[in-house]
N, C-alpha and C positions, 0 to 999 in steps of 0.2 A: 738431498744434501742439507745438513744442518746449517742454518744461517747464524745461530747463536747458541752457545752452551755455557752455562755457569758451572765452573769446575770446583770452586771453593768460595765460601763467603765467611768472613770473620768480623766480629765487632771488636775494635781495638781502641785503646785510649786516644789514638790519633784520628779515629774515624772508622767508617765501615770500609773494610778491605775486601776487594773482590778480584778473583782470578777467573777469567773467562776466555773461551775460544770463539772466534768470530770469523766467518767467511767474508772476505773482502773481494767483491767481484772485480773491482778495478785492478787489483793486484793478481787475481786469479789464484788465490791461496787462502789457507786458514792461518790466522795469526793468534797469538796468545797475548792477552792484555792484562795489565794490573791497574786497578783504579783505587784511589783512596778518597772516599766520599764521591764527589762528582768530578774529581781531578784525575786525569790520566797520568800515571807515573811512568809507564813504559809499555813498549809494544815490540813483539818479535818481528814486526815488519821493518823496524829500524834498529839494526844492531851494529852497523858499521862503526859508528863512533865509539860504542862501548868496547868493541873489539880492538879498535885502534888505541884506546886508553891503555890496554894491556901491552900491545905491541910497542907503542911509542915509549911508554914508561920503562919497560924492561930493556928496550934497545939502548936506553941511556945509561943502564947499569953496566959498567965495564968489568965488574968482578966475574971471574969464570964460574963461580958457584962451588958447592950448592948454595942457592939463594933462599933466604927466608923472606917471604912476601906476605903482605896483608892486603886484602881487598875490603874496603869499607863500603857496605851496601851489596847485598846478594842479588836482589831482584830476580830477573829471569836467568841469571847465571852466565851470561855471555862473556863478561869481563873475566870472571874466574876461570872458565874453561879455556879461554884464549891464553891466559897466563900459564896454565898447565901445559900448553903446547910448547913452551920454552923448556928445553931439556935441562937447563941450568937450575930450574926451580926445584928446591929440595923440600920445602914446606910451604903450604898455602893455607893461611888462616883467613876465613871469610867471616866478617863481623856484621851482624844485622840486628837492629833493635826490635824487629818483629818476629817472634817465634813462629808465627803462622807461615811466613815465607820460608823459613828453614824447614818446617814440616812439609810444605808442598814439595820441596826437592827430595826430602827423605822418602816421601811417598811416590817419587818418580812421576810427578804430574806434568813436568815441563820437558821440552824437547832435549835439553842438555843435562837433565838431572842425573841420568845414569853415568854419563861421562864424568860429571863433577863428583858425585857422592861415591862412585865406585873407584876413584883414584885414591890410593893409600896416602898420597901427600896432602890430601884435603882434610881440613878441620872446619866445621861450621860452628860458629859461636854466637849465642844469643847475648848481646851486650850493646850498650850505647857507645858507638864509635867515638863520639865527641867527648863523652865522659872519660873514655880510655885515653884520649889524647890530652885531656886536662890533667890526667893523673889523679882522678878522684879516688878516694879510698875504696878498695875492693875491685876497682875497674881494670887496673893495669894488667893483672895476671891473665886477662883475656887474650893477650897477644905476646909473642916472644919479646924478650927484653931488648934485643937489638935486631934491626931489620935492614934488609937491602933495598926494599921498595915498599911503598904505600900507594895503592891505587884506590882512588876515592870516587864513587858515583852514588851520591845520595841526593844532594840538592839540585835544583834546576840550574842555578848559576851561583857564583859567590855572593851576589847581591839579592838573589831571589831564593830564599831557603824554605824548605818544607816546614821547618819549625824555628821560631825565633831564637831558641836556645842554641842553634847551630851557628849563629852569626859570629860569635867570638872567635871561631876557628880561623876565619878569613881575614884576621887582622895580623899585624906584625907580631904581636905577643902570641897569638894563636899559632902562627907558623913556627915561631921559636919553640913552642911547646911540642908541636908535631915533629920538628926536626930533631929533637933530642932522642926520639925513638929510632932514628936512622943511624946506621954505621957511617963512618967517613966514606964519601963517594956514593952514599945511598940516595935514592930518588923518590921524590913525591910527584905523582901525576894525578890530575883532576879532570874529570869530564864536566862539560858545561853545555847546556842547551843552546847557548849563544856562542858565536866566535869569541876568541879571547878578548878580554877587556883590558885596556892599558892600565886602568886603576889597580887591578889585581896583579898584573905583571909587575907593577911598581912595588907592591907589597912583597911579592916573592923575591925581588931583587935585593931587598933589605935583609934577607935571611939566607938565601942560597947563593952559591957561587955561579952556577949556570942556570939560566932561565930561558925557556922557549915557549911560544904560544903557537899552536897548530890549528888551522881551520880544516875541518874534515867535511868534505862534500859528498853527498850521496843522492841517488835518484829517489824521488818521492812519487810513487805511482798514484797517490791520492790527489796531488796537485798537478801531476804531469810535468813537474819541474824539478829543481834541485834544492835540497835543504842543506843547511850548514850547522854543524855543532863545533864545539871547541875542545881542545885538550891542552892543558897546561902541563909542562914538564920542568921540574926544578931539581937540581942535583947539589947535594952538600959538598963542601970542600973535603 
């Protein structure tokens, strides 16, 4: 049995990006992991909250469809594939700043790649999601002009970002810029490594009509305990 296999390695402006498969005896399974430098970005061992991001976000959309949905951050693909399970979704645009991650899925290297790339509703776009939300020249055509839902999973938390340039999104002004991409009744949902923080809920309440913070619990076989992530859900008037 292979204990460790490096599936892809890329040098990027943000650091060395690695996709690997590793056997975890405590879980009794192989897992796929993505690292940026020495920092773990994601693991297929823990996908519950990423999937709940799509379920909770789309559950808050009351429009019957077809829905135009954007996922910010492709990663291992679990948020995007879960969104596709909602039959109301008409188009799914997945935006990622790392072309290497898009290429991994196009090469079918990950467990959900075939379901994601093989669905005709899916479009994978190499772009800076945060630049798109700011409306920087040349960035906005990356996504449809009007959206029913934006599902975002890039940063660790609203206050612990992967890159300093992302921080402006999590302000009142940043949320106003994001909200203009949503149709009336459109929903913004955000994954967080930590349970919802009151400080960011307060930011969302200044922009959106309805705001909820969800704590998502899941078993952690590595600690033999329970881990907790957060999902923020905010709906436009």
